[in-house]
C-alpha positions, -999 to +999 in steps of 0.1 A: -085+370+196-111+353+219-096+329+245-107+293+244-105+268+273-104+231+264-118+209+292-109+173+285-076+169+267-079+135+251-080+129+213-108+154+207-093+180+230-059+179+212-077+181+178-096+212+191-063+227+202-048+221+167-077+236+148-086+265+172-064+291+154-083+286+121-114+298+140-098+328+155-091+314+190-062+315+213-062+285+236-058+299+272-064+268+292-061+230+288-078+211+316-078+174+323-075+149+351-038+155+354-037+191+340-055+220+357-047+253+340-067+283+352-101+289+335-104+325+345-102+349+316-115+325+290-142+337+266-156+302+259-149+266+268-152+234+248-158+202+269-149+168+255-145+144+285-164+114+297-201+112+306-195+110+344-175+142+344-199+164+323-219+179+352-189+187+373-171+203+344-202+224+335-205+235+371-168+245+372-169+264+339-203+281+346-190+294+380-167+316+360-196+328+338-179+312+308-202+298+281-195+261+273-199+238+243-204+203+255-193+177+230-192+147+253-219+121+245-238+096+267-249+121+294-283+132+281-302+119+311-286+148+330-297+176+306-321+191+331-294+193+358-270+210+334-297+235+324-303+243+360-266+249+366-265+273+336-296+292+348-282+295+383-250+310+370-266+332+343-242+315+318-247+297+285-243+261+271-247+246+237-250+208+233-257+183+206-255+145+204-232+151+174-214+183+164-208+172+128-224+196+104-229+167+080-248+147+107-270+176+115-280+180+078-284+142+076-308+144+106-330+169+087-330+146+056-340+116+077-368+136+094-381+147+060-381+111+046-400+100+077-426+127+072-431+118+035-435+081+044-455+084+076-488+075+059-473+048+036-481+019+058-463-007+037-429+008+047-412-003+078-380+013+091-346+005+107-319+026+124-283+012+126-249+025+135-213+014+141-186+032+161-151+024+175-149-001+203-140+025+230-172+046+225-190+046+259-227+048+248-245+022+227-267+030+210-253+065+206-271+098+214-269+105+176-289+073+168-315+081+195-318+116+181-324+103+146-351+079+158-366+107+179-368+130+148-384+103+128-411+099+154-416+136+157-421+138+120-451+114+124-435+080+116-454+061+143-446+025+133-418+004+149-382+014+141-358-015+146-327-001+162-293-016+166-256-007+170-222-022+167-188-013+184-156-025+167-121-014+160-114+023+154-144+031+132-152+069+136-189+064+130-216+054+105-253+060+109-279+044+086-316+048+083-336+026+060-372+022+049-383-010+033-414-023+015-422-052-008-416-029-037-383-012-028-358+000-002-347+035+006-314+038+025-299+070+040-264+068+053-238+092+069-202+080+073-176+100+092-141+097+079-124+110+111-130+131+141-123+164+123-160+171+115-169+169+152-141+192+162-149+218+135-186+218+145-177+223+181-155+253+172-182+267+151-205+265+181-179+281+203-178+311+180-216+314+181-221+311+218-199+340+229-220+368+242-251+347+245-270+333+275-291+302+281-293+266+269-290+259+232-287+231+206-262+231+178-291+231+153-297+267+163-262+276+151-267+259+117-304+265+110-315+293+133-343+292+157 
């Protein structure tokens, strides 16, 4: 059984630990601010920490040549630095603003809707989300990704973007298109954190034996 290191042992880290055997992993290390089990010997690492710790964690894991799945959000301005670390250590990293399989399929549906409506000038668009009150980034990387995919699909009109943070909500993302004739609403609602954990473990299976910098979409859709 391949050995998995868990870097960041909060709620997501503990859930990864719980689900890892279903994906054929033995957890060989659990690392956190007050827990520093040895990384050497792990076949892959999954990182769920805080944005300010991502680069140092990637550097630590890459130094052992261990491929890493980064599930932390709110650090995307440091992507270029993370990529450089991976290249310097001839290692591998896979990232996504959201490791939910459902969200990644949802993103493709949103992009297709935007493509179909790009020349329908009477339609304007919005992007909205809500997450739990402890989520660090607002708007989230997922919402930014959705808007980016809409624009890449050719929807060049304004997209009103907003977010809310309250309670323990695991996450809802909504994209809408509105005209005087009708409204189209696309929505993804997470029930809990399990989808994110399962997606990260799926990515961990895929990245073993690979090199370079990858997105989760490559795991699900190829390319």
